[in-house]
C-alpha positions as CSV (number, residue, x, y, z in Angstrom):
1,X,-6.8,-18.7,15.8
2,X,-3.7,-17.1,17.1
3,X,-2.1,-13.9,16.0
4,X,-1.1,-13.0,12.5
5,X,2.0,-11.3,11.3
6,X,2.8,-8.0,9.7
7,X,5.8,-8.9,7.7
8,X,6.3,-8.1,4.1
9,X,8.5,-9.6,1.4
10,X,11.9,-10.2,2.9
11,X,15.1,-8.7,1.7
12,X,16.8,-11.3,-0.6
13,X,20.4,-12.4,-0.3
14,X,22.9,-10.0,-1.9
15,X,23.3,-12.3,-4.9
16,X,19.5,-12.3,-5.5
17,X,18.2,-9.1,-7.1
18,X,14.5,-8.2,-6.6
19,X,13.7,-4.8,-8.1
20,X,10.6,-3.8,-6.1
21,X,10.0,-0.3,-7.5
22,X,6.7,0.9,-5.9
23,X,4.9,0.2,-2.7
24,X,1.4,1.1,-1.6
25,X,0.4,1.3,2.0
26,X,-0.6,-2.1,3.2
27,X,-4.2,-2.8,4.2
28,X,-5.1,-4.3,7.5
29,X,-8.0,-6.6,8.0
30,X,-9.2,-7.8,11.4
31,X,-6.4,-8.0,14.0
32,X,-5.4,-11.6,13.2
33,X,-5.0,-11.2,9.5
34,X,-1.8,-10.5,7.6
35,X,-0.7,-7.3,6.0
36,X,-0.3,-7.4,2.3
37,X,1.5,-5.0,-0.1
38,X,0.8,-4.3,-3.6
39,X,4.1,-3.8,-5.5
40,X,4.8,-3.1,-9.1
41,X,7.8,-4.1,-11.1
42,X,8.8,-3.9,-14.8
43,X,6.4,-6.7,-15.6
44,X,3.5,-4.3,-15.0
45,X,1.5,-6.6,-12.8
46,X,0.2,-5.7,-9.4
47,X,1.8,-8.1,-6.9
48,X,1.5,-8.8,-3.2
49,X,3.4,-10.4,-0.5
50,X,3.2,-11.3,3.1
51,X,3.8,-14.2,5.5
52,X,1.0,-16.5,6.0
53,X,-1.1,-16.1,9.2
54,X,-1.9,-19.0,11.4
55,X,-4.9,-21.2,10.5
56,X,-8.2,-19.3,10.7
57,X,-11.7,-19.2,9.2
58,X,-11.5,-16.9,6.2
59,X,-12.9,-16.4,2.7
60,X,-10.2,-14.7,0.6
61,X,-12.1,-14.4,-2.7
62,X,-9.6,-12.0,-4.1
63,X,-6.4,-10.1,-3.4
64,X,-6.8,-6.7,-1.7
65,X,-9.5,-8.4,0.4
66,X,-9.1,-9.1,4.1
67,X,-11.7,-11.3,5.8
68,X,-13.2,-10.8,9.2
69,X,-13.6,-13.7,11.5
70,X,-17.3,-14.1,12.4
71,X,-19.8,-11.2,12.3
72,X,-18.9,-8.8,15.1
73,X,-21.7,-8.0,17.5
74,X,-21.2,-4.3,16.9
75,X,-24.3,-2.6,15.3
76,X,-25.0,-5.0,12.5
77,X,-28.0,-3.2,11.2
78,X,-26.1,0.1,10.9
79,X,-23.2,-1.7,9.2
80,X,-25.5,-3.4,6.7
81,X,-27.4,-0.1,6.0
82,X,-24.1,1.7,5.6
83,X,-22.8,-0.7,2.8
84,X,-26.2,-1.1,1.2
85,X,-26.3,2.6,0.6
86,X,-23.0,2.4,-1.3
87,X,-24.3,-0.3,-3.7
88,X,-25.5,0.5,-7.2
89,X,-29.4,0.2,-7.4
90,X,-29.0,-2.5,-10.1
91,X,-27.3,-4.7,-7.5
92,X,-29.7,-4.0,-4.6
93,X,-32.7,-4.6,-6.9
94,X,-31.5,-8.2,-7.4
95,X,-29.7,-9.0,-4.1
96,X,-30.4,-8.4,-0.5
97,X,-27.2,-7.2,1.3
98,X,-26.9,-9.3,4.5
99,X,-23.5,-8.7,6.1
100,X,-20.0,-7.3,5.7
101,X,-17.6,-10.3,5.7
102,X,-14.4,-8.6,4.6
103,X,-12.6,-5.5,3.6
104,X,-9.4,-4.4,1.9
105,X,-7.6,-1.3,0.7
106,X,-9.8,-1.0,-2.4
107,X,-12.6,-3.4,-1.7
108,X,-15.4,-4.5,0.5
109,X,-16.9,-8.1,0.5
110,X,-20.5,-8.6,1.6
111,X,-22.7,-11.7,2.0
112,X,-25.8,-11.3,-0.1
113,X,-28.9,-13.3,-0.9
114,X,-30.5,-13.5,-4.3
115,X,-34.0,-12.1,-3.9
116,X,-35.7,-14.6,-6.3
117,X,-33.8,-17.9,-5.5
118,X,-32.7,-17.1,-1.9
119,X,-29.3,-18.5,-2.9
120,X,-26.4,-16.9,-0.8
121,X,-23.5,-15.3,-2.7
122,X,-20.5,-13.1,-2.0
123,X,-20.2,-9.7,-3.7
124,X,-16.9,-8.0,-3.9
125,X,-17.2,-4.2,-4.4
126,X,-13.9,-2.8,-5.8
127,X,-13.1,0.9,-5.9
128,X,-11.7,1.3,-9.5
129,X,-11.1,5.0,-9.2
130,X,-7.8,4.0,-7.6
131,X,-5.2,2.7,-10.1
132,X,-4.2,-0.2,-7.8
133,X,-7.7,-1.3,-7.3
134,X,-8.3,-1.1,-11.1
135,X,-5.3,-3.3,-11.8
136,X,-6.3,-5.9,-9.3
137,X,-9.9,-5.9,-10.6
138,X,-8.7,-6.3,-14.3
139,X,-6.3,-9.1,-13.4
140,X,-8.9,-11.1,-11.5
141,X,-11.8,-10.5,-13.9
142,X,-9.5,-11.6,-16.8
143,X,-9.1,-15.0,-15.1
144,X,-12.5,-15.5,-13.5
145,X,-14.4,-14.8,-16.8
146,X,-12.5,-17.6,-18.5
147,X,-12.8,-20.4,-15.9
148,X,-15.5,-22.8,-15.0
149,X,-14.4,-25.7,-12.8
150,X,-15.8,-27.4,-9.7
151,X,-12.7,-26.7,-7.7
152,X,-12.3,-23.1,-8.6
153,X,-14.4,-20.2,-7.1
154,X,-16.9,-19.1,-9.7
155,X,-17.8,-15.7,-10.9
156,X,-21.6,-15.4,-11.3
157,X,-22.0,-11.9,-12.8
158,X,-20.5,-8.5,-12.8
159,X,-21.9,-5.0,-12.4
160,X,-19.8,-2.0,-13.5
161,X,-20.1,1.7,-12.8
162,X,-17.6,4.6,-13.4
163,X,-16.0,4.2,-10.0
164,X,-16.8,0.7,-8.8
165,X,-17.1,-2.9,-10.0
166,X,-19.3,-5.4,-8.3
167,X,-18.2,-9.0,-8.6
168,X,-20.9,-11.6,-7.6
169,X,-19.2,-14.9,-6.7
170,X,-19.9,-18.2,-5.1
171,X,-19.9,-18.1,-1.3
172,X,-17.5,-20.6,0.3
173,X,-18.7,-21.2,3.9
174,X,-16.7,-24.3,4.9
175,X,-13.6,-22.5,6.2
176,X,-9.9,-22.9,5.5
177,X,-8.1,-26.2,4.9
178,X,-6.1,-26.3,8.1
179,X,-9.0,-25.2,10.3
180,X,-10.8,-28.3,9.1
181,X,-7.8,-30.6,9.7
182,X,-7.5,-29.3,13.3
183,X,-11.2,-29.8,13.9
184,X,-11.2,-33.4,12.6
185,X,-10.5,-36.3,14.9
186,X,-8.3,-38.0,12.3
187,X,-6.2,-37.2,9.3
188,X,-4.4,-39.8,7.2
189,X,-2.3,-39.8,4.0
190,X,-5.4,-40.9,2.2
191,X,-7.2,-37.8,3.4
192,X,-4.2,-35.7,2.2
193,X,-4.3,-37.2,-1.3
194,X,-8.1,-36.6,-1.5
195,X,-7.4,-32.9,-0.8
196,X,-4.5,-32.7,-3.2
197,X,-6.4,-34.5,-6.0
198,X,-9.1,-31.7,-6.0
199,X,-6.4,-29.0,-5.9
200,X,-4.3,-30.6,-8.6
201,X,-7.4,-31.1,-10.8
202,X,-8.1,-27.4,-10.5
203,X,-4.5,-26.4,-11.2
204,X,-4.3,-28.7,-14.2
205,X,-7.4,-27.0,-15.6
206,X,-5.9,-23.6,-15.1
207,X,-2.6,-24.5,-16.7
208,X,-4.4,-26.0,-19.7
209,X,-6.0,-22.5,-20.2
210,X,-2.6,-20.8,-19.9
211,X,-3.4,-19.4,-16.4
212,X,-0.8,-19.5,-13.6
213,X,-2.2,-18.8,-10.1
214,X,1.1,-17.6,-8.6
215,X,-0.2,-17.4,-5.0
216,X,-1.2,-20.9,-4.1
217,X,-1.2,-21.4,-0.3
218,X,-3.4,-22.9,2.3
219,X,-5.2,-19.6,3.0
220,X,-6.5,-19.7,-0.6
221,X,-7.9,-23.2,-0.4
222,X,-11.4,-23.1,1.0
223,X,-14.1,-25.7,1.7
224,X,-17.3,-25.0,-0.1
225,X,-19.6,-25.9,2.8
226,X,-19.1,-27.3,6.4
227,X,-20.1,-30.8,5.5
228,X,-17.7,-33.7,5.5
229,X,-18.2,-34.3,1.8
230,X,-17.4,-30.7,0.9
231,X,-15.2,-30.0,-2.1
232,X,-12.1,-27.8,-2.0
233,X,-12.1,-24.5,-4.0
234,X,-9.1,-22.5,-5.2
235,X,-9.6,-18.8,-4.6
236,X,-7.8,-15.4,-4.9
237,X,-6.7,-14.7,-8.5
238,X,-5.3,-11.3,-7.8
239,X,-1.8,-12.3,-8.8
240,X,-2.8,-14.7,-11.6
241,X,-1.3,-14.5,-15.0
242,X,-3.5,-15.3,-18.0
243,X,-1.9,-16.0,-21.3
244,X,-3.7,-16.7,-24.6
245,X,-2.6,-19.4,-26.9
246,X,0.4,-18.4,-28.9
247,X,1.6,-15.9,-26.3
248,X,5.0,-16.2,-24.7
249,X,4.4,-18.6,-21.8
250,X,7.3,-17.1,-19.8
251,X,6.6,-14.7,-17.0
252,X,8.9,-12.2,-15.3
253,X,6.9,-10.5,-12.5
254,X,8.4,-11.0,-9.1
255,X,5.4,-12.0,-6.9
256,X,4.0,-14.4,-4.4
257,X,4.1,-15.2,-0.7
258,X,7.7,-15.6,0.5
259,X,7.5,-19.1,2.1
260,X,5.8,-20.5,-1.0
261,X,7.7,-18.7,-3.7
262,X,9.7,-20.7,-6.2
263,X,13.5,-20.4,-6.5
264,X,13.4,-19.2,-10.2
265,X,11.3,-16.2,-9.2
266,X,13.8,-15.2,-6.5
267,X,16.7,-15.2,-9.0
268,X,14.6,-13.1,-11.4
269,X,14.7,-15.8,-14.2
270,X,11.8,-16.0,-16.6
271,X,9.5,-18.7,-15.3
272,X,6.6,-20.9,-16.3
273,X,3.5,-22.3,-14.5
274,X,5.8,-24.7,-12.7
275,X,6.0,-22.1,-9.9
276,X,2.5,-23.3,-8.9
277,X,3.8,-26.8,-8.6
278,X,6.6,-25.7,-6.2
279,X,3.9,-24.0,-4.1
280,X,1.9,-27.3,-4.1
281,X,5.0,-29.1,-2.9
282,X,5.2,-26.7,0.1
283,X,1.4,-27.2,0.7
284,X,1.9,-31.0,0.6
285,X,4.7,-30.8,3.1
286,X,2.5,-28.8,5.5
287,X,-0.5,-31.0,4.9
288,X,1.4,-34.1,6.1
289,X,3.3,-32.5,9.0
290,X,1.8,-29.2,10.1
291,X,5.2,-27.6,9.7
292,X,6.8,-25.5,7.0
293,X,9.7,-26.9,4.8
294,X,11.2,-23.4,4.5
295,X,10.9,-21.1,7.5
296,X,13.2,-18.7,9.2
297,X,12.6,-15.4,11.0
298,X,15.8,-14.1,9.3
299,X,14.6,-13.1,5.8
300,X,17.9,-13.7,4.1
301,X,18.3,-17.2,5.5
302,X,14.7,-18.0,4.4
303,X,15.6,-17.1,0.8
304,X,18.8,-19.1,0.9
305,X,16.9,-22.2,2.1
306,X,14.5,-21.9,-0.8
307,X,17.3,-21.3,-3.3
308,X,19.1,-24.4,-2.1
309,X,15.9,-26.4,-1.8
310,X,17.0,-27.2,1.7
311,X,14.4,-29.0,3.9
312,X,14.3,-32.2,6.0
313,X,11.9,-34.9,7.2
314,X,13.0,-34.8,10.8
315,X,10.6,-34.7,13.8
316,X,7.0,-36.0,14.1
317,X,5.1,-37.2,12.2
318,X,7.7,-37.9,9.4
319,X,8.8,-41.3,10.7
320,X,5.2,-42.4,10.2
321,X,4.8,-40.9,6.7
322,X,5.4,-43.2,3.7
323,X,8.4,-43.0,1.4
324,X,6.0,-42.6,-1.5
325,X,4.6,-39.4,0.1
326,X,8.1,-38.1,0.6
327,X,8.9,-38.9,-3.0
328,X,5.9,-36.9,-4.1
329,X,7.1,-33.9,-2.2
330,X,10.7,-34.3,-3.5
331,X,9.5,-34.3,-7.1
332,X,7.7,-30.9,-6.5
333,X,10.3,-29.2,-4.3
334,X,12.9,-29.5,-7.1
335,X,15.0,-26.4,-7.6
336,X,15.3,-27.0,-11.3
337,X,11.8,-26.3,-12.7
338,X,12.4,-28.5,-15.7
339,X,12.6,-31.5,-13.3
340,X,9.5,-30.6,-11.4
341,X,6.3,-32.6,-11.9
342,X,3.4,-31.1,-13.9
343,X,-0.1,-31.1,-12.4
344,X,-1.0,-34.1,-14.7
345,X,2.2,-36.0,-13.6
346,X,1.4,-35.3,-9.9
347,X,-2.1,-36.7,-10.4
348,X,-0.6,-39.9,-11.8
349,X,2.1,-40.2,-9.1
350,X,2.0,-43.7,-7.4
351,X,1.3,-42.1,-4.0
352,X,-1.8,-40.3,-5.1
353,X,-3.0,-43.3,-7.1
354,X,-2.3,-45.9,-4.4
355,X,-3.6,-43.8,-1.5
356,X,-6.9,-43.2,-3.3
357,X,-7.6,-47.0,-3.2
358,X,-6.2,-47.5,0.3
359,X,-8.6,-48.3,3.2
360,X,-6.5,-47.8,6.3
361,X,-3.5,-45.6,7.1
362,X,-1.9,-44.3,10.3
363,X,-3.6,-41.3,11.9
364,X,-1.3,-38.3,11.7
365,X,-3.9,-35.9,13.2
366,X,-2.3,-35.5,16.6
367,X,1.2,-34.5,15.4
368,X,-0.1,-32.3,12.5
369,X,-2.6,-30.5,14.8
370,X,0.0,-30.0,17.5
371,X,2.5,-28.6,15.0
372,X,-0.1,-26.3,13.5
373,X,-1.2,-25.0,16.9
374,X,2.4,-24.6,18.1
375,X,3.3,-22.6,15.0
376,X,0.2,-20.4,15.5
377,X,1.2,-19.8,19.1
378,X,4.8,-19.0,18.1
379,X,3.6,-16.5,15.4
380,X,1.4,-14.9,18.1
381,X,4.2,-14.5,20.5
382,X,6.5,-13.2,17.8
383,X,3.9,-10.6,16.9
384,X,3.3,-9.6,20.5
385,X,7.1,-9.3,21.0
386,X,7.5,-7.2,17.9
387,X,4.6,-4.9,19.0
388,X,6.1,-4.7,22.5
389,X,9.5,-3.8,21.0
390,X,8.0,-1.1,18.8
391,X,6.1,0.3,21.8
392,X,9.2,0.3,24.0
393,X,11.2,2.1,21.2
394,X,8.4,4.6,21.0
395,X,8.4,5.2,24.7
396,X,12.2,5.6,24.8
397,X,12.0,8.0,21.9
398,X,9.4,10.1,23.7
399,X,11.5,10.1,26.9
400,X,14.6,11.0,25.0
401,X,12.8,13.9,23.3
402,X,11.4,15.2,26.7
403,X,14.9,15.0,28.2
404,X,16.4,17.0,25.3
405,X,13.6,19.6,25.5
406,X,14.2,20.0,29.3
407,X,17.9,20.4,28.8
408,X,17.3,23.0,26.1
409,X,15.0,24.9,28.4
410,X,17.6,24.8,31.2
411,X,20.3,26.0,28.9
412,X,18.1,28.8,27.6
413,X,17.2,29.9,31.1
414,X,20.9,29.9,32.2
415,X,21.8,31.9,29.1
416,X,19.1,34.5,29.8
417,X,20.2,34.8,33.5
418,X,23.8,35.4,32.4
419,X,22.8,37.8,29.7
420,X,20.4,39.8,32.0
421,X,23.0,39.7,34.8
């Protein structure tokens, strides 16, 4: 739905220092997806950034992977055969390769079917001969091999070769969180708390294991299947940090998606898993309004908003949202991480507890859907405008070059005429 953006991590204010040392060329998925960059800092972790694209049906199982919308009509048999030929015989002996569903700089994701059980899965094939692909693979495997939770995408098995790793994972087919909200006829605070309960339960589990996701956002929250009773699953652990018991729990790597990034990361302070709770505050705000708490086309102003924790409850549908819901958000979007709620505290917040037992609430669907669609349209126009500007600049540059070349030819001709005369 709509057009994506191609923006990268914004420049911070002058008093905020982000030492982004190395950048690798961004990958590009289908035309509506975002561009993401892998960056490296002194923490040694691969990190990515990018503005969120408008709501769309995706399946981002891991970083470096960009989903396609639905299967393109273009020669499906040829495409399947092409990727089947690249797979290790051990994989194809066990799984039927059905379709390509996504691609990234160092990876391809295909939908497969287990030959014996006919169960569908997703296989992510990562090119580990490239250092960046190897780092992402190691980071994700480190996490996925340790987790087993109903609200977290599951790793089924792994096949490794000298140049590639094949990760067999659960296949989430229910689409993204906001696509489902727009498609529904109603959405209440009770619906919002049901979603947040599942996400919070998964995050609490991760934090208990010493794992910090570091890139929680709506695009990484998928429905397991299209049914109304589908669970939500947390995906994309390419930026996750996994610490063993006894390890220093503080992290230093500057990473995340700008509009969801916590203030302490921006100011380069050592941080804890509370950065995930800040991101959940942003998600909660969007979930109840369809708008972003922190958003500005000017990158410096965006960072300053986040650093100040500056947001408001103006416009629709906020007058219809309960004070308890706003208190829940306020306790997450707290600049001081020490005052921020933990996942367990959030699960026990009066709003979450009371709404779970509530039977009727005001329908916020119309305002939320309108805001989401309006934002998607705005992003689309912004992208088209940027592309038009780049095209115009390119045309002017070409014209300018042709004018200079013509002038040089004329000068050279006059010089030769004078010299020969």
